[in-house]
C-alpha positions, 0 to 999 in steps of 0.5 A: 500500500502506498502511504501519501501525506495530504499535499495541503498538510505536507506543504505546512510542515517544516522539516529538518534537512533530512526530511524529518519532523519532530513528533511529541507523544502525549497521553490523551487523558492525563496530558503526560508527555511520553516521548519524542520521536521523528516522522517522515511524511510517510510515517505521518501518513500511516499514523493518520490512516491507521491511528497507530503511532508510526515513526522514523528510526534514525538509528535503524534508518527505517519506519517503525510502528510503536509496539510492533515488537514490544506490544506497548502500542499507541492508539492515536486519538488526535493529531495536532500541528504546532503554529509554525509547522515544525512539530506534530503532537500526537495525543495517544492512548499508550498501552504499557511503557512508552520509553525504550528503557521500559519506563512509562515515559521517557521523561521521568529519569532526570529532573533538571529543575523541580518546582520550588517548595 
């Protein structure tokens, strides 16, 4: 199957020199930020068509569907584009760990600045 992004949406995206757009995955009901990944036009088109979080692996140089091997899938509830087109926000229903380390979120390991007491 050919996965093509709608030309009107594609025209709004600002990509890196290697053709990628930043994607932030956020739990739809709690708004907890789960992970940041990268998408090609094809990855975004697949995500929109299947409602499965699909990303571009820079290390493996290939598309990957979140949870295809781990079972920790992302059901995509909503997709938003930021105001200048360089980041996509995926509101997802995450099943299991979102982080490749096995953690629920990629953002619970190192707190750089905490709220003041």
